[in-house]
C-alpha positions in Angstrom: 0.0 0.0 0.0 1.4 3.4 -1.0 1.6 6.2 1.5 -1.5 8.4 1.4 -1.3 12.1 0.8 -2.4 14.6 3.4 -4.9 17.3 2.7 -5.7 20.7 4.0 -8.9 22.0 2.6 -11.0 25.1 2.9 -14.3 23.5 3.8 -16.9 26.2 3.0 -20.3 26.6 4.7 -23.4 24.5 4.0 -24.2 26.6 0.8 -21.0 25.2 -0.8 -23.4 22.5 -2.1 -24.9 25.1 -4.3 -21.6 26.2 -5.9 -21.1 24.1 -9.1 -17.5 25.1 -9.5 -16.3 24.3 -6.0 -18.3 21.0 -5.7 -16.8 19.9 -9.1 -13.3 20.8 -7.8 -13.7 18.7 -4.7 -15.2 15.8 -6.6 -12.3 15.8 -9.1 -9.8 16.1 -6.3 -11.0 13.0 -4.5 -10.9 11.0 -7.8 -7.2 11.8 -8.1 -6.4 10.6 -4.5 -5.9 6.9 -3.8 -8.9 5.3 -2.2 -8.6 5.6 1.6 -9.1 2.8 4.0 -10.4 5.4 6.4 -10.6 9.2 6.8 -9.4 11.2 9.8 -10.6 14.8 10.1 -9.4 17.7 12.3 -11.9 20.5 11.8 -11.8 24.1 12.8 -15.2 23.7 14.4 -14.2 21.3 17.2 -11.8 22.8 19.7 -11.5 20.7 22.8 -8.6 19.8 25.1 -7.4 17.3 25.8 -7.6 15.7 22.3 -11.0 14.1 22.1 -12.1 11.2 19.9 -15.6 11.6 18.5 -18.2 9.0 17.5 -16.8 5.7 16.5 -20.0 3.7 15.7 -22.8 5.6 14.1 -22.0 9.1 12.7 -24.5 11.7 13.7 -24.1 15.1 12.1 -23.6 18.3 14.1 -25.5 21.1 12.4 -23.3 23.8 14.0 -24.6 26.8 12.1 -27.6 29.1 12.4 -30.0 31.0 10.2 -29.8 28.9 7.1 -32.7 27.5 5.1 -34.2 24.3 6.5 -32.8 22.1 3.6 -29.3 22.5 5.0 -30.4 20.8 8.2 -31.7 17.8 6.3 -28.3 16.8 4.8 -27.3 13.3 5.8 -23.9 11.6 5.6 -24.1 8.1 7.0 -20.5 7.1 6.8 -19.4 4.1 8.8 -17.7 4.7 12.1 -14.0 3.9 12.6 -13.4 2.3 15.9 -10.1 0.6 14.7 -8.8 4.0 13.6 -9.8 5.5 17.0 -7.7 2.9 18.8 -4.7 3.6 16.6 -5.0 7.4 17.1 -5.1 6.8 20.9 -2.0 4.6 20.7 -0.1 7.1 18.7 -1.1 10.2 20.7 -1.8 9.2 24.3 0.9 9.4 27.0 1.0 10.3 30.7 1.6 13.9 29.6 -0.9 13.8 26.7 -4.3 12.3 27.7 -6.9 11.4 25.2 -10.7 11.8 25.9 -13.8 10.4 24.3 -17.1 12.0 23.3 -18.9 9.0 21.7 -22.0 11.0 20.8 -20.1 13.8 19.0 -20.5 13.3 15.3 -19.2 15.1 12.2 -19.5 18.9 12.1 -19.9 20.8 8.9 -16.1 21.2 8.6 -16.1 17.5 8.0 -19.3 16.4 6.3 -19.8 19.4 4.0 -16.6 18.6 1.9 -17.0 14.9 2.3 -20.5 14.9 0.8 -18.9 16.3 -2.3 -15.7 14.2 -2.3 -17.0 10.8 -1.2 -20.8 11.0 -1.8 -21.3 7.2 -1.3 -20.4 7.6 2.4 -18.8 4.2 2.3 -15.5 5.0 3.9 -15.1 4.9 7.7 -14.7 8.5 9.1 -13.4 9.6 12.4 -13.2 13.2 13.7 -10.9 14.2 16.5 -10.8 17.5 18.3 -8.2 20.2 17.8 -6.7 20.4 21.3 -4.9 23.7 20.9 -4.5 26.6 18.5 -0.7 26.7 19.0 0.9 26.0 15.6 3.9 24.1 17.2 1.6 21.9 19.2 -0.5 21.1 16.2 2.5 20.4 14.1 3.6 17.8 16.7 0.2 16.3 16.7 0.4 15.8 13.0 3.8 14.2 13.3 2.3 11.7 15.8 -0.5 10.9 13.4 1.8 10.5 10.3 2.2 6.7 10.6 -1.5 6.3 9.8 -0.7 7.3 6.2 1.1 4.0 5.6 -2.1 2.2 6.5 -4.2 4.0 3.9 -5.7 6.6 6.2 -6.4 10.0 4.6 -5.7 12.8 7.1 -7.6 16.0 6.4 -7.1 19.3 8.1 -10.3 21.3 7.5 -10.4 25.0 7.8 -10.4 28.1 5.6 -7.3 29.8 4.2 -8.7 33.2 5.1 -11.7 33.6 7.5 -13.2 36.9 8.6 -16.9 36.9 8.1 -17.4 40.3 9.7 -15.1 41.8 7.1 -17.2 40.7 4.1 -20.3 41.8 2.4 -22.0 38.4 2.2 -24.9 39.9 0.2 -22.6 40.8 -2.7 -22.3 37.2 -4.1 -19.8 34.5 -4.2 -17.7 36.0 -7.0 -16.9 39.4 -5.4 -13.5 40.8 -5.7 -11.7 39.7 -2.6 -10.8 42.3 0.0 -7.1 43.3 0.1 -6.5 41.6 3.4 -7.7 38.3 2.0 -5.7 38.4 -1.2 -2.5 39.5 0.5 -2.6 36.8 3.1 -3.5 34.2 0.5 -0.5 35.2 -1.8 1.8 35.2 1.2 0.7 31.7 2.3 1.1 30.4 -1.2 4.7 31.8 -1.3 5.9 30.5 2.0 4.4 27.1 1.4 6.1 26.9 -2.0 9.4 28.0 -0.5 8.9 25.6 2.5 9.5 28.5 4.9 7.9 26.7 7.8 9.4 29.0 10.4 7.5 31.9 8.8 4.4 29.8 8.6 4.5 28.9 12.2 4.8 32.5 13.1 2.2 33.6 10.6 0.4 35.9 13.1 3.5 38.1 13.1 5.0 37.4 9.7 2.0 37.4 7.3 0.4 40.6 5.9 -3.0 41.4 7.3 -2.9 38.3 9.5 -5.2 39.8 12.2 -7.8 40.7 9.5 -7.5 37.4 7.6 -7.9 35.4 10.9 -9.3 37.4 13.8 -9.3 34.0 15.5 -6.9 31.5 14.1 -9.0 28.3 14.3 -9.6 28.1 10.6 -5.9 28.3 9.7 -4.8 26.0 12.6 -5.7 22.7 11.0 -3.1 23.4 8.3 -0.4 22.7 10.9 -1.8 19.2 11.6 -1.6 18.5 7.9 1.9 20.0 7.7 3.1 18.0 10.7 1.9 14.7 9.1 4.0 15.4 6.1 6.9 17.5 7.2 9.4 14.7 8.1 9.2 13.2 4.6 10.1 16.5 2.9 6.9 16.6 0.9 5.7 19.5 -1.1 2.4 21.4 -0.6 0.6 21.5 -4.0 -2.3 23.8 -4.4 -5.3 21.8 -5.7 -8.0 24.5 -5.4 -7.5 28.2 -5.3 -9.6 31.3 -5.9 -12.1 33.0 -3.6 -15.6 32.4 -2.2 -17.5 35.4 -0.9 -14.0 37.0 -0.8 -12.5 34.3 1.4 -9.4 32.4 0.0 -10.4 28.8 -0.6 -6.8 27.6 -1.2 -6.7 23.9 -0.5 -3.5 21.8 -0.5 -2.2 18.3 -0.9 1.0 17.2 0.7 2.7 14.3 -1.0 
């Protein structure tokens, strides 16, 4: 079995399903990735310490959004649970200094199921979501390093966030194809450059090194999953290839594959 790539994707909101370009991009991407034995997701929408393992049998969905039309709350994604993967995650991560908790009723939030509906619509691949136990880039990088051996067992590791994320800085009524604000485009271009150059020191210190960092990420939870993905690939000297770029409501939807 070949080593699986690692993904960082900008996951969108529930209305992503109405965007024909982005849904097509996600579907095409998944067809170009080897078929996973299981999928492990770290989403911007589950921060909990210590690291917590979600549902491992049935996969209820967490409709963690408000004010949308009712049809977005009717979406289903009945992927199998992944108890074997959960046991492996625990073995790799847990130590006396690093406990691991369980929340067996906590299913997939929209950072997980919204893109998976487009990428793996048959919902026939076991999926496990774990919490993001910190927003510290170095800590998340180390978490990714610990999870990296799963790649050799066919597990697709996905960090799910958004490359820029400041909803209060956008005019959401202007449409999906608006010209991105300067803070979004500047941060996006900077991120593309440092990833291409493998300047990981700058990336880890993005809150000080990146232009418009505080505007692009007033809170850093949507950028943070990138560091899990980076950590799962950094020791094998792999490149970050942009698979999806462009903007959605002015937010950079840059999404990356490490292999």
